[in-house]
PyMOL commands that place a pseudoatom at each C-alpha (Angstrom):
pseudoatom trace, name=CA, resn=UNK, resi=1, chain=A, elem=C, hetatm=0, pos=[26.472, 7.556, 12.550]
pseudoatom trace, name=CA, resn=UNK, resi=2, chain=A, elem=C, hetatm=0, pos=[26.436, 11.324, 12.268]
pseudoatom trace, name=CA, resn=UNK, resi=3, chain=A, elem=C, hetatm=0, pos=[24.884, 14.230, 10.368]
pseudoatom trace, name=CA, resn=UNK, resi=4, chain=A, elem=C, hetatm=0, pos=[27.135, 16.789, 8.701]
pseudoatom trace, name=CA, resn=UNK, resi=5, chain=A, elem=C, hetatm=0, pos=[25.793, 20.188, 7.701]
pseudoatom trace, name=CA, resn=UNK, resi=6, chain=A, elem=C, hetatm=0, pos=[26.919, 21.410, 4.266]
pseudoatom trace, name=CA, resn=UNK, resi=7, chain=A, elem=C, hetatm=0, pos=[26.750, 25.233, 4.149]
pseudoatom trace, name=CA, resn=UNK, resi=8, chain=A, elem=C, hetatm=0, pos=[26.393, 26.335, 0.524]
pseudoatom trace, name=CA, resn=UNK, resi=9, chain=A, elem=C, hetatm=0, pos=[26.957, 30.020, -0.241]
pseudoatom trace, name=CA, resn=UNK, resi=10, chain=A, elem=C, hetatm=0, pos=[25.675, 31.507, -3.494]
pseudoatom trace, name=CA, resn=UNK, resi=11, chain=A, elem=C, hetatm=0, pos=[24.639, 34.841, -4.965]
pseudoatom trace, name=CA, resn=UNK, resi=12, chain=A, elem=C, hetatm=0, pos=[21.069, 35.648, -5.959]
pseudoatom trace, name=CA, resn=UNK, resi=13, chain=A, elem=C, hetatm=0, pos=[19.941, 39.064, -7.197]
pseudoatom trace, name=CA, resn=UNK, resi=14, chain=A, elem=C, hetatm=0, pos=[23.248, 40.533, -6.060]
pseudoatom trace, name=CA, resn=UNK, resi=15, chain=A, elem=C, hetatm=0, pos=[22.906, 39.246, -2.504]
pseudoatom trace, name=CA, resn=UNK, resi=16, chain=A, elem=C, hetatm=0, pos=[24.621, 36.425, -0.651]
pseudoatom trace, name=CA, resn=UNK, resi=17, chain=A, elem=C, hetatm=0, pos=[22.368, 33.503, 0.161]
pseudoatom trace, name=CA, resn=UNK, resi=18, chain=A, elem=C, hetatm=0, pos=[22.882, 30.213, 1.953]
pseudoatom trace, name=CA, resn=UNK, resi=19, chain=A, elem=C, hetatm=0, pos=[21.300, 26.793, 1.940]
pseudoatom trace, name=CA, resn=UNK, resi=20, chain=A, elem=C, hetatm=0, pos=[22.219, 23.896, 4.203]
pseudoatom trace, name=CA, resn=UNK, resi=21, chain=A, elem=C, hetatm=0, pos=[21.883, 20.420, 2.690]
pseudoatom trace, name=CA, resn=UNK, resi=22, chain=A, elem=C, hetatm=0, pos=[22.697, 17.594, 5.101]
pseudoatom trace, name=CA, resn=UNK, resi=23, chain=A, elem=C, hetatm=0, pos=[25.046, 14.654, 4.721]
pseudoatom trace, name=CA, resn=UNK, resi=24, chain=A, elem=C, hetatm=0, pos=[24.256, 11.496, 6.686]
pseudoatom trace, name=CA, resn=UNK, resi=25, chain=A, elem=C, hetatm=0, pos=[27.267, 9.298, 7.413]
pseudoatom trace, name=CA, resn=UNK, resi=26, chain=A, elem=C, hetatm=0, pos=[26.430, 5.672, 8.237]
pseudoatom trace, name=CA, resn=UNK, resi=27, chain=A, elem=C, hetatm=0, pos=[28.750, 2.642, 7.984]
pseudoatom trace, name=CA, resn=UNK, resi=28, chain=A, elem=C, hetatm=0, pos=[31.121, 4.441, 5.595]
pseudoatom trace, name=CA, resn=UNK, resi=29, chain=A, elem=C, hetatm=0, pos=[28.221, 5.223, 3.259]
pseudoatom trace, name=CA, resn=UNK, resi=30, chain=A, elem=C, hetatm=0, pos=[26.907, 8.690, 2.557]
pseudoatom trace, name=CA, resn=UNK, resi=31, chain=A, elem=C, hetatm=0, pos=[23.352, 9.928, 2.087]
pseudoatom trace, name=CA, resn=UNK, resi=32, chain=A, elem=C, hetatm=0, pos=[22.747, 13.457, 0.822]
pseudoatom trace, name=CA, resn=UNK, resi=33, chain=A, elem=C, hetatm=0, pos=[19.516, 15.220, 1.779]
pseudoatom trace, name=CA, resn=UNK, resi=34, chain=A, elem=C, hetatm=0, pos=[18.439, 17.651, -0.976]
pseudoatom trace, name=CA, resn=UNK, resi=35, chain=A, elem=C, hetatm=0, pos=[20.623, 18.877, -3.830]
pseudoatom trace, name=CA, resn=UNK, resi=36, chain=A, elem=C, hetatm=0, pos=[20.362, 22.652, -4.167]
pseudoatom trace, name=CA, resn=UNK, resi=37, chain=A, elem=C, hetatm=0, pos=[19.537, 24.511, -7.362]
pseudoatom trace, name=CA, resn=UNK, resi=38, chain=A, elem=C, hetatm=0, pos=[20.400, 23.454, -10.908]
pseudoatom trace, name=CA, resn=UNK, resi=39, chain=A, elem=C, hetatm=0, pos=[24.181, 23.393, -11.511]
pseudoatom trace, name=CA, resn=UNK, resi=40, chain=A, elem=C, hetatm=0, pos=[24.981, 23.153, -7.786]
pseudoatom trace, name=CA, resn=UNK, resi=41, chain=A, elem=C, hetatm=0, pos=[26.505, 19.663, -8.080]
pseudoatom trace, name=CA, resn=UNK, resi=42, chain=A, elem=C, hetatm=0, pos=[30.120, 20.866, -8.183]
pseudoatom trace, name=CA, resn=UNK, resi=43, chain=A, elem=C, hetatm=0, pos=[29.572, 23.155, -5.168]
pseudoatom trace, name=CA, resn=UNK, resi=44, chain=A, elem=C, hetatm=0, pos=[28.086, 20.311, -3.145]
pseudoatom trace, name=CA, resn=UNK, resi=45, chain=A, elem=C, hetatm=0, pos=[30.772, 17.866, -4.271]
pseudoatom trace, name=CA, resn=UNK, resi=46, chain=A, elem=C, hetatm=0, pos=[33.428, 20.304, -3.061]
pseudoatom trace, name=CA, resn=UNK, resi=47, chain=A, elem=C, hetatm=0, pos=[31.717, 20.755, 0.289]
pseudoatom trace, name=CA, resn=UNK, resi=48, chain=A, elem=C, hetatm=0, pos=[31.477, 16.980, 0.769]
pseudoatom trace, name=CA, resn=UNK, resi=49, chain=A, elem=C, hetatm=0, pos=[35.208, 16.642, 0.022]
pseudoatom trace, name=CA, resn=UNK, resi=50, chain=A, elem=C, hetatm=0, pos=[36.073, 19.617, 2.245]
pseudoatom trace, name=CA, resn=UNK, resi=51, chain=A, elem=C, hetatm=0, pos=[34.541, 17.658, 5.117]
pseudoatom trace, name=CA, resn=UNK, resi=52, chain=A, elem=C, hetatm=0, pos=[36.882, 14.746, 4.468]
pseudoatom trace, name=CA, resn=UNK, resi=53, chain=A, elem=C, hetatm=0, pos=[34.521, 12.455, 2.529]
pseudoatom trace, name=CA, resn=UNK, resi=54, chain=A, elem=C, hetatm=0, pos=[34.560, 11.065, -1.003]
pseudoatom trace, name=CA, resn=UNK, resi=55, chain=A, elem=C, hetatm=0, pos=[31.613, 11.537, -3.324]
pseudoatom trace, name=CA, resn=UNK, resi=56, chain=A, elem=C, hetatm=0, pos=[32.103, 7.983, -4.651]
pseudoatom trace, name=CA, resn=UNK, resi=57, chain=A, elem=C, hetatm=0, pos=[30.767, 6.802, -1.261]
pseudoatom trace, name=CA, resn=UNK, resi=58, chain=A, elem=C, hetatm=0, pos=[27.452, 8.564, -1.867]
pseudoatom trace, name=CA, resn=UNK, resi=59, chain=A, elem=C, hetatm=0, pos=[24.812, 5.827, -1.829]
pseudoatom trace, name=CA, resn=UNK, resi=60, chain=A, elem=C, hetatm=0, pos=[21.500, 7.687, -1.484]
pseudoatom trace, name=CA, resn=UNK, resi=61, chain=A, elem=C, hetatm=0, pos=[19.887, 11.048, -2.069]
pseudoatom trace, name=CA, resn=UNK, resi=62, chain=A, elem=C, hetatm=0, pos=[16.774, 11.819, -0.046]
pseudoatom trace, name=CA, resn=UNK, resi=63, chain=A, elem=C, hetatm=0, pos=[14.511, 14.563, -1.388]
pseudoatom trace, name=CA, resn=UNK, resi=64, chain=A, elem=C, hetatm=0, pos=[12.333, 16.279, 1.223]
pseudoatom trace, name=CA, resn=UNK, resi=65, chain=A, elem=C, hetatm=0, pos=[10.127, 17.870, -1.452]
pseudoatom trace, name=CA, resn=UNK, resi=66, chain=A, elem=C, hetatm=0, pos=[10.153, 18.910, -5.098]
pseudoatom trace, name=CA, resn=UNK, resi=67, chain=A, elem=C, hetatm=0, pos=[10.986, 22.668, -4.934]
pseudoatom trace, name=CA, resn=UNK, resi=68, chain=A, elem=C, hetatm=0, pos=[13.708, 23.804, -7.338]
pseudoatom trace, name=CA, resn=UNK, resi=69, chain=A, elem=C, hetatm=0, pos=[16.227, 24.647, -4.605]
pseudoatom trace, name=CA, resn=UNK, resi=70, chain=A, elem=C, hetatm=0, pos=[15.945, 21.066, -3.329]
pseudoatom trace, name=CA, resn=UNK, resi=71, chain=A, elem=C, hetatm=0, pos=[15.794, 18.968, -6.525]
pseudoatom trace, name=CA, resn=UNK, resi=72, chain=A, elem=C, hetatm=0, pos=[17.664, 21.263, -8.906]
pseudoatom trace, name=CA, resn=UNK, resi=73, chain=A, elem=C, hetatm=0, pos=[20.793, 19.093, -9.138]
pseudoatom trace, name=CA, resn=UNK, resi=74, chain=A, elem=C, hetatm=0, pos=[19.345, 15.644, -8.459]
pseudoatom trace, name=CA, resn=UNK, resi=75, chain=A, elem=C, hetatm=0, pos=[19.374, 14.788, -12.178]
pseudoatom trace, name=CA, resn=UNK, resi=76, chain=A, elem=C, hetatm=0, pos=[23.067, 15.737, -12.444]
pseudoatom trace, name=CA, resn=UNK, resi=77, chain=A, elem=C, hetatm=0, pos=[23.974, 13.585, -9.448]
pseudoatom trace, name=CA, resn=UNK, resi=78, chain=A, elem=C, hetatm=0, pos=[22.074, 10.593, -10.833]
pseudoatom trace, name=CA, resn=UNK, resi=79, chain=A, elem=C, hetatm=0, pos=[23.663, 11.030, -14.263]
pseudoatom trace, name=CA, resn=UNK, resi=80, chain=A, elem=C, hetatm=0, pos=[27.209, 11.308, -12.873]
pseudoatom trace, name=CA, resn=UNK, resi=81, chain=A, elem=C, hetatm=0, pos=[26.797, 8.657, -10.167]
pseudoatom trace, name=CA, resn=UNK, resi=82, chain=A, elem=C, hetatm=0, pos=[24.189, 6.220, -11.559]
pseudoatom trace, name=CA, resn=UNK, resi=83, chain=A, elem=C, hetatm=0, pos=[24.411, 3.897, -8.547]
pseudoatom trace, name=CA, resn=UNK, resi=84, chain=A, elem=C, hetatm=0, pos=[22.853, 6.520, -6.271]
pseudoatom trace, name=CA, resn=UNK, resi=85, chain=A, elem=C, hetatm=0, pos=[19.358, 5.606, -5.068]
pseudoatom trace, name=CA, resn=UNK, resi=86, chain=A, elem=C, hetatm=0, pos=[16.822, 8.440, -5.028]
pseudoatom trace, name=CA, resn=UNK, resi=87, chain=A, elem=C, hetatm=0, pos=[14.432, 8.363, -2.068]
pseudoatom trace, name=CA, resn=UNK, resi=88, chain=A, elem=C, hetatm=0, pos=[11.325, 10.561, -1.739]
pseudoatom trace, name=CA, resn=UNK, resi=89, chain=A, elem=C, hetatm=0, pos=[7.794, 10.444, -0.416]
pseudoatom trace, name=CA, resn=UNK, resi=90, chain=A, elem=C, hetatm=0, pos=[5.321, 8.511, -2.512]
pseudoatom trace, name=CA, resn=UNK, resi=91, chain=A, elem=C, hetatm=0, pos=[3.191, 11.644, -2.845]
pseudoatom trace, name=CA, resn=UNK, resi=92, chain=A, elem=C, hetatm=0, pos=[6.095, 13.756, -4.161]
pseudoatom trace, name=CA, resn=UNK, resi=93, chain=A, elem=C, hetatm=0, pos=[7.464, 11.072, -6.488]
pseudoatom trace, name=CA, resn=UNK, resi=94, chain=A, elem=C, hetatm=0, pos=[5.105, 11.850, -9.381]
pseudoatom trace, name=CA, resn=UNK, resi=95, chain=A, elem=C, hetatm=0, pos=[6.201, 15.509, -9.375]
pseudoatom trace, name=CA, resn=UNK, resi=96, chain=A, elem=C, hetatm=0, pos=[9.921, 14.735, -9.127]
pseudoatom trace, name=CA, resn=UNK, resi=97, chain=A, elem=C, hetatm=0, pos=[9.665, 12.160, -11.925]
pseudoatom trace, name=CA, resn=UNK, resi=98, chain=A, elem=C, hetatm=0, pos=[7.666, 14.544, -14.116]
pseudoatom trace, name=CA, resn=UNK, resi=99, chain=A, elem=C, hetatm=0, pos=[4.644, 12.231, -14.321]
pseudoatom trace, name=CA, resn=UNK, resi=100, chain=A, elem=C, hetatm=0, pos=[2.487, 15.107, -13.038]
pseudoatom trace, name=CA, resn=UNK, resi=101, chain=A, elem=C, hetatm=0, pos=[2.836, 18.883, -13.138]
pseudoatom trace, name=CA, resn=UNK, resi=102, chain=A, elem=C, hetatm=0, pos=[4.051, 19.986, -9.716]
pseudoatom trace, name=CA, resn=UNK, resi=103, chain=A, elem=C, hetatm=0, pos=[1.817, 21.838, -7.316]
pseudoatom trace, name=CA, resn=UNK, resi=104, chain=A, elem=C, hetatm=0, pos=[4.432, 24.604, -7.154]
pseudoatom trace, name=CA, resn=UNK, resi=105, chain=A, elem=C, hetatm=0, pos=[4.296, 25.142, -10.921]
pseudoatom trace, name=CA, resn=UNK, resi=106, chain=A, elem=C, hetatm=0, pos=[0.496, 25.299, -10.806]
pseudoatom trace, name=CA, resn=UNK, resi=107, chain=A, elem=C, hetatm=0, pos=[0.738, 27.821, -7.951]
pseudoatom trace, name=CA, resn=UNK, resi=108, chain=A, elem=C, hetatm=0, pos=[3.363, 29.920, -9.773]
pseudoatom trace, name=CA, resn=UNK, resi=109, chain=A, elem=C, hetatm=0, pos=[1.332, 30.046, -13.010]
pseudoatom trace, name=CA, resn=UNK, resi=110, chain=A, elem=C, hetatm=0, pos=[-1.779, 31.114, -11.118]
pseudoatom trace, name=CA, resn=UNK, resi=111, chain=A, elem=C, hetatm=0, pos=[0.100, 33.827, -9.209]
pseudoatom trace, name=CA, resn=UNK, resi=112, chain=A, elem=C, hetatm=0, pos=[1.668, 35.121, -12.432]
pseudoatom trace, name=CA, resn=UNK, resi=113, chain=A, elem=C, hetatm=0, pos=[-1.759, 35.982, -13.824]
pseudoatom trace, name=CA, resn=UNK, resi=114, chain=A, elem=C, hetatm=0, pos=[-2.135, 38.720, -11.179]
pseudoatom trace, name=CA, resn=UNK, resi=115, chain=A, elem=C, hetatm=0, pos=[1.413, 40.086, -11.286]
pseudoatom trace, name=CA, resn=UNK, resi=116, chain=A, elem=C, hetatm=0, pos=[2.591, 43.298, -12.937]
pseudoatom trace, name=CA, resn=UNK, resi=117, chain=A, elem=C, hetatm=0, pos=[5.892, 45.062, -13.636]
pseudoatom trace, name=CA, resn=UNK, resi=118, chain=A, elem=C, hetatm=0, pos=[9.010, 43.752, -11.910]
pseudoatom trace, name=CA, resn=UNK, resi=119, chain=A, elem=C, hetatm=0, pos=[6.939, 41.254, -9.971]
pseudoatom trace, name=CA, resn=UNK, resi=120, chain=A, elem=C, hetatm=0, pos=[5.646, 39.764, -13.222]
pseudoatom trace, name=CA, resn=UNK, resi=121, chain=A, elem=C, hetatm=0, pos=[9.190, 39.620, -14.595]
pseudoatom trace, name=CA, resn=UNK, resi=122, chain=A, elem=C, hetatm=0, pos=[10.274, 37.570, -11.590]
pseudoatom trace, name=CA, resn=UNK, resi=123, chain=A, elem=C, hetatm=0, pos=[7.137, 35.434, -11.875]
pseudoatom trace, name=CA, resn=UNK, resi=124, chain=A, elem=C, hetatm=0, pos=[7.910, 34.582, -15.504]
pseudoatom trace, name=CA, resn=UNK, resi=125, chain=A, elem=C, hetatm=0, pos=[11.502, 33.729, -14.579]
pseudoatom trace, name=CA, resn=UNK, resi=126, chain=A, elem=C, hetatm=0, pos=[10.316, 31.477, -11.738]
pseudoatom trace, name=CA, resn=UNK, resi=127, chain=A, elem=C, hetatm=0, pos=[7.845, 29.621, -13.967]
pseudoatom trace, name=CA, resn=UNK, resi=128, chain=A, elem=C, hetatm=0, pos=[10.619, 29.144, -16.521]
pseudoatom trace, name=CA, resn=UNK, resi=129, chain=A, elem=C, hetatm=0, pos=[12.920, 27.754, -13.808]
pseudoatom trace, name=CA, resn=UNK, resi=130, chain=A, elem=C, hetatm=0, pos=[10.310, 25.209, -12.777]
pseudoatom trace, name=CA, resn=UNK, resi=131, chain=A, elem=C, hetatm=0, pos=[9.592, 24.221, -16.376]
pseudoatom trace, name=CA, resn=UNK, resi=132, chain=A, elem=C, hetatm=0, pos=[13.288, 23.594, -17.043]
pseudoatom trace, name=CA, resn=UNK, resi=133, chain=A, elem=C, hetatm=0, pos=[13.830, 21.248, -14.093]
pseudoatom trace, name=CA, resn=UNK, resi=134, chain=A, elem=C, hetatm=0, pos=[15.122, 17.844, -15.200]
pseudoatom trace, name=CA, resn=UNK, resi=135, chain=A, elem=C, hetatm=0, pos=[13.205, 14.906, -13.794]
pseudoatom trace, name=CA, resn=UNK, resi=136, chain=A, elem=C, hetatm=0, pos=[14.381, 11.610, -12.327]
pseudoatom trace, name=CA, resn=UNK, resi=137, chain=A, elem=C, hetatm=0, pos=[12.542, 8.461, -11.327]
pseudoatom trace, name=CA, resn=UNK, resi=138, chain=A, elem=C, hetatm=0, pos=[12.340, 7.575, -7.649]
pseudoatom trace, name=CA, resn=UNK, resi=139, chain=A, elem=C, hetatm=0, pos=[14.022, 4.367, -6.529]
pseudoatom trace, name=CA, resn=UNK, resi=140, chain=A, elem=C, hetatm=0, pos=[12.402, 4.178, -3.092]
pseudoatom trace, name=CA, resn=UNK, resi=141, chain=A, elem=C, hetatm=0, pos=[9.025, 5.724, -2.264]
pseudoatom trace, name=CA, resn=UNK, resi=142, chain=A, elem=C, hetatm=0, pos=[8.444, 6.246, 1.440]
pseudoatom trace, name=CA, resn=UNK, resi=143, chain=A, elem=C, hetatm=0, pos=[5.539, 7.092, 3.709]
pseudoatom trace, name=CA, resn=UNK, resi=144, chain=A, elem=C, hetatm=0, pos=[5.016, 8.482, 7.191]
pseudoatom trace, name=CA, resn=UNK, resi=145, chain=A, elem=C, hetatm=0, pos=[6.574, 6.252, 9.834]
pseudoatom trace, name=CA, resn=UNK, resi=146, chain=A, elem=C, hetatm=0, pos=[8.796, 4.241, 7.490]
pseudoatom trace, name=CA, resn=UNK, resi=147, chain=A, elem=C, hetatm=0, pos=[12.197, 3.330, 8.930]
pseudoatom trace, name=CA, resn=UNK, resi=148, chain=A, elem=C, hetatm=0, pos=[15.051, 3.721, 6.453]
pseudoatom trace, name=CA, resn=UNK, resi=149, chain=A, elem=C, hetatm=0, pos=[18.863, 3.777, 6.483]
pseudoatom trace, name=CA, resn=UNK, resi=150, chain=A, elem=C, hetatm=0, pos=[19.268, 0.541, 8.454]
pseudoatom trace, name=CA, resn=UNK, resi=151, chain=A, elem=C, hetatm=0, pos=[16.304, 1.502, 10.647]
pseudoatom trace, name=CA, resn=UNK, resi=152, chain=A, elem=C, hetatm=0, pos=[18.207, 4.511, 11.985]
pseudoatom trace, name=CA, resn=UNK, resi=153, chain=A, elem=C, hetatm=0, pos=[15.948, 7.122, 10.372]
pseudoatom trace, name=CA, resn=UNK, resi=154, chain=A, elem=C, hetatm=0, pos=[12.186, 7.569, 10.652]
pseudoatom trace, name=CA, resn=UNK, resi=155, chain=A, elem=C, hetatm=0, pos=[10.310, 9.324, 7.868]
pseudoatom trace, name=CA, resn=UNK, resi=156, chain=A, elem=C, hetatm=0, pos=[7.986, 12.013, 9.237]
pseudoatom trace, name=CA, resn=UNK, resi=157, chain=A, elem=C, hetatm=0, pos=[5.198, 13.293, 6.990]
pseudoatom trace, name=CA, resn=UNK, resi=158, chain=A, elem=C, hetatm=0, pos=[5.218, 17.083, 7.332]
pseudoatom trace, name=CA, resn=UNK, resi=159, chain=A, elem=C, hetatm=0, pos=[2.759, 18.476, 4.764]
pseudoatom trace, name=CA, resn=UNK, resi=160, chain=A, elem=C, hetatm=0, pos=[1.902, 22.142, 4.350]
pseudoatom trace, name=CA, resn=UNK, resi=161, chain=A, elem=C, hetatm=0, pos=[4.802, 23.660, 2.460]
pseudoatom trace, name=CA, resn=UNK, resi=162, chain=A, elem=C, hetatm=0, pos=[3.939, 21.028, -0.147]
pseudoatom trace, name=CA, resn=UNK, resi=163, chain=A, elem=C, hetatm=0, pos=[1.459, 18.194, 0.188]
pseudoatom trace, name=CA, resn=UNK, resi=164, chain=A, elem=C, hetatm=0, pos=[4.010, 15.377, 0.359]
pseudoatom trace, name=CA, resn=UNK, resi=165, chain=A, elem=C, hetatm=0, pos=[6.853, 17.073, 2.228]
pseudoatom trace, name=CA, resn=UNK, resi=166, chain=A, elem=C, hetatm=0, pos=[8.847, 14.810, 4.545]
pseudoatom trace, name=CA, resn=UNK, resi=167, chain=A, elem=C, hetatm=0, pos=[11.284, 15.404, 7.379]
pseudoatom trace, name=CA, resn=UNK, resi=168, chain=A, elem=C, hetatm=0, pos=[13.736, 12.904, 8.859]
pseudoatom trace, name=CA, resn=UNK, resi=169, chain=A, elem=C, hetatm=0, pos=[14.004, 11.919, 12.527]
pseudoatom trace, name=CA, resn=UNK, resi=170, chain=A, elem=C, hetatm=0, pos=[17.041, 10.156, 14.001]
pseudoatom trace, name=CA, resn=UNK, resi=171, chain=A, elem=C, hetatm=0, pos=[16.107, 8.878, 17.481]
pseudoatom trace, name=CA, resn=UNK, resi=172, chain=A, elem=C, hetatm=0, pos=[19.651, 7.776, 18.403]
pseudoatom trace, name=CA, resn=UNK, resi=173, chain=A, elem=C, hetatm=0, pos=[21.034, 11.215, 17.526]
pseudoatom trace, name=CA, resn=UNK, resi=174, chain=A, elem=C, hetatm=0, pos=[18.032, 13.119, 18.893]
pseudoatom trace, name=CA, resn=UNK, resi=175, chain=A, elem=C, hetatm=0, pos=[18.092, 15.034, 15.619]
pseudoatom trace, name=CA, resn=UNK, resi=176, chain=A, elem=C, hetatm=0, pos=[15.694, 16.111, 12.877]
pseudoatom trace, name=CA, resn=UNK, resi=177, chain=A, elem=C, hetatm=0, pos=[16.451, 17.143, 9.295]
pseudoatom trace, name=CA, resn=UNK, resi=178, chain=A, elem=C, hetatm=0, pos=[13.595, 19.539, 8.669]
pseudoatom trace, name=CA, resn=UNK, resi=179, chain=A, elem=C, hetatm=0, pos=[13.626, 20.321, 4.944]
pseudoatom trace, name=CA, resn=UNK, resi=180, chain=A, elem=C, hetatm=0, pos=[11.286, 23.303, 4.582]
pseudoatom trace, name=CA, resn=UNK, resi=181, chain=A, elem=C, hetatm=0, pos=[8.896, 22.447, 7.386]
pseudoatom trace, name=CA, resn=UNK, resi=182, chain=A, elem=C, hetatm=0, pos=[10.956, 24.806, 9.563]
pseudoatom trace, name=CA, resn=UNK, resi=183, chain=A, elem=C, hetatm=0, pos=[13.496, 27.592, 9.254]
pseudoatom trace, name=CA, resn=UNK, resi=184, chain=A, elem=C, hetatm=0, pos=[16.028, 28.592, 11.899]
pseudoatom trace, name=CA, resn=UNK, resi=185, chain=A, elem=C, hetatm=0, pos=[15.137, 32.242, 12.367]
pseudoatom trace, name=CA, resn=UNK, resi=186, chain=A, elem=C, hetatm=0, pos=[16.394, 34.254, 15.327]
pseudoatom trace, name=CA, resn=UNK, resi=187, chain=A, elem=C, hetatm=0, pos=[17.369, 30.960, 16.993]
pseudoatom trace, name=CA, resn=UNK, resi=188, chain=A, elem=C, hetatm=0, pos=[13.807, 29.682, 16.839]
pseudoatom trace, name=CA, resn=UNK, resi=189, chain=A, elem=C, hetatm=0, pos=[11.994, 27.169, 14.666]
pseudoatom trace, name=CA, resn=UNK, resi=190, chain=A, elem=C, hetatm=0, pos=[9.448, 28.935, 12.505]
pseudoatom trace, name=CA, resn=UNK, resi=191, chain=A, elem=C, hetatm=0, pos=[7.383, 28.042, 9.438]
pseudoatom trace, name=CA, resn=UNK, resi=192, chain=A, elem=C, hetatm=0, pos=[9.677, 28.304, 6.402]
pseudoatom trace, name=CA, resn=UNK, resi=193, chain=A, elem=C, hetatm=0, pos=[8.671, 30.611, 3.546]
pseudoatom trace, name=CA, resn=UNK, resi=194, chain=A, elem=C, hetatm=0, pos=[5.025, 30.985, 4.585]
pseudoatom trace, name=CA, resn=UNK, resi=195, chain=A, elem=C, hetatm=0, pos=[4.268, 32.918, 1.383]
pseudoatom trace, name=CA, resn=UNK, resi=196, chain=A, elem=C, hetatm=0, pos=[4.901, 29.703, -0.577]
pseudoatom trace, name=CA, resn=UNK, resi=197, chain=A, elem=C, hetatm=0, pos=[3.105, 27.272, 1.742]
pseudoatom trace, name=CA, resn=UNK, resi=198, chain=A, elem=C, hetatm=0, pos=[0.332, 25.474, -0.106]
pseudoatom trace, name=CA, resn=UNK, resi=199, chain=A, elem=C, hetatm=0, pos=[-1.580, 24.927, 3.155]
pseudoatom trace, name=CA, resn=UNK, resi=200, chain=A, elem=C, hetatm=0, pos=[-0.580, 27.197, 6.034]
pseudoatom trace, name=CA, resn=UNK, resi=201, chain=A, elem=C, hetatm=0, pos=[-2.724, 25.369, 8.599]
pseudoatom trace, name=CA, resn=UNK, resi=202, chain=A, elem=C, hetatm=0, pos=[-1.032, 22.064, 7.807]
pseudoatom trace, name=CA, resn=UNK, resi=203, chain=A, elem=C, hetatm=0, pos=[2.371, 23.775, 7.770]
pseudoatom trace, name=CA, resn=UNK, resi=204, chain=A, elem=C, hetatm=0, pos=[1.805, 24.993, 11.334]
pseudoatom trace, name=CA, resn=UNK, resi=205, chain=A, elem=C, hetatm=0, pos=[0.630, 21.521, 12.395]
pseudoatom trace, name=CA, resn=UNK, resi=206, chain=A, elem=C, hetatm=0, pos=[3.751, 19.984, 10.865]
pseudoatom trace, name=CA, resn=UNK, resi=207, chain=A, elem=C, hetatm=0, pos=[5.984, 22.479, 12.651]
pseudoatom trace, name=CA, resn=UNK, resi=208, chain=A, elem=C, hetatm=0, pos=[4.347, 21.506, 15.949]
pseudoatom trace, name=CA, resn=UNK, resi=209, chain=A, elem=C, hetatm=0, pos=[4.816, 17.841, 15.029]
pseudoatom trace, name=CA, resn=UNK, resi=210, chain=A, elem=C, hetatm=0, pos=[8.597, 18.100, 14.711]
pseudoatom trace, name=CA, resn=UNK, resi=211, chain=A, elem=C, hetatm=0, pos=[8.850, 20.331, 17.782]
pseudoatom trace, name=CA, resn=UNK, resi=212, chain=A, elem=C, hetatm=0, pos=[7.006, 17.675, 19.767]
pseudoatom trace, name=CA, resn=UNK, resi=213, chain=A, elem=C, hetatm=0, pos=[9.745, 15.188, 18.919]
pseudoatom trace, name=CA, resn=UNK, resi=214, chain=A, elem=C, hetatm=0, pos=[11.814, 17.220, 21.408]
pseudoatom trace, name=CA, resn=UNK, resi=215, chain=A, elem=C, hetatm=0, pos=[15.017, 16.679, 19.479]
pseudoatom trace, name=CA, resn=UNK, resi=216, chain=A, elem=C, hetatm=0, pos=[18.216, 18.389, 20.550]
pseudoatom trace, name=CA, resn=UNK, resi=217, chain=A, elem=C, hetatm=0, pos=[19.341, 19.335, 17.030]
pseudoatom trace, name=CA, resn=UNK, resi=218, chain=A, elem=C, hetatm=0, pos=[17.261, 20.536, 14.092]
pseudoatom trace, name=CA, resn=UNK, resi=219, chain=A, elem=C, hetatm=0, pos=[19.044, 20.739, 10.747]
pseudoatom trace, name=CA, resn=UNK, resi=220, chain=A, elem=C, hetatm=0, pos=[17.163, 23.425, 8.814]
pseudoatom trace, name=CA, resn=UNK, resi=221, chain=A, elem=C, hetatm=0, pos=[17.732, 23.819, 5.068]
pseudoatom trace, name=CA, resn=UNK, resi=222, chain=A, elem=C, hetatm=0, pos=[17.211, 27.554, 5.520]
pseudoatom trace, name=CA, resn=UNK, resi=223, chain=A, elem=C, hetatm=0, pos=[18.941, 29.082, 8.511]
pseudoatom trace, name=CA, resn=UNK, resi=224, chain=A, elem=C, hetatm=0, pos=[21.150, 26.130, 9.377]
pseudoatom trace, name=CA, resn=UNK, resi=225, chain=A, elem=C, hetatm=0, pos=[21.449, 23.946, 12.463]
pseudoatom trace, name=CA, resn=UNK, resi=226, chain=A, elem=C, hetatm=0, pos=[19.589, 24.861, 15.646]
pseudoatom trace, name=CA, resn=UNK, resi=227, chain=A, elem=C, hetatm=0, pos=[20.677, 23.209, 18.891]
pseudoatom trace, name=CA, resn=UNK, resi=228, chain=A, elem=C, hetatm=0, pos=[18.091, 23.181, 21.644]
pseudoatom trace, name=CA, resn=UNK, resi=229, chain=A, elem=C, hetatm=0, pos=[18.940, 22.651, 25.297]
pseudoatom trace, name=CA, resn=UNK, resi=230, chain=A, elem=C, hetatm=0, pos=[16.298, 20.152, 26.376]
for i in range(1, 230): cmd.bond("trace and resi %d" % i, "trace and resi %d" % (i + 1))
show_as sticks, trace
zoom trace
């Protein structure tokens, strides 16, 4: 079993940006954690193949939370590879499936009311992005403490960024896939995108929670892998 980081480079507002989805390799089966923005499927497919794997071996996609840079291409993956099982927290599942308006969309619409000029232009674009997300149903709904992937992975509830955010802990690898509970910034784990956190106090508690696992490797969606000498 191993975790492979998938560095995805893209341009946004004329600047280079990176995200780092993770690929879990277990018994010749692949599990992708988070799917990038809309239309990122071909980029992620290429990165999987560049690492010597075949996308046909992709069995699961785990979604850490419903933000557009994490679920943007999940619909495309499910449509192209219908056997893939989508795994997410029970709390997030209603947002990802479209049964309920997401907390992020509610937040964005409320913030837009007080924006002006260029800020308002971005706000309108962001609301439009969220409204255009394609939804998928969740095949497996998980909760804090659940053991998944042949009992090799423990689901860790890490609310704050969103209310149902999850991270993934792999005891045998001494590794954590953080999602947006943490960012690798200046070689330290810090709260990711605090300006978007729905509950900053819970976000800080969740960051402490994954730090207390005392893992050796933290795979951060923003900032990439951080190795800690324990």
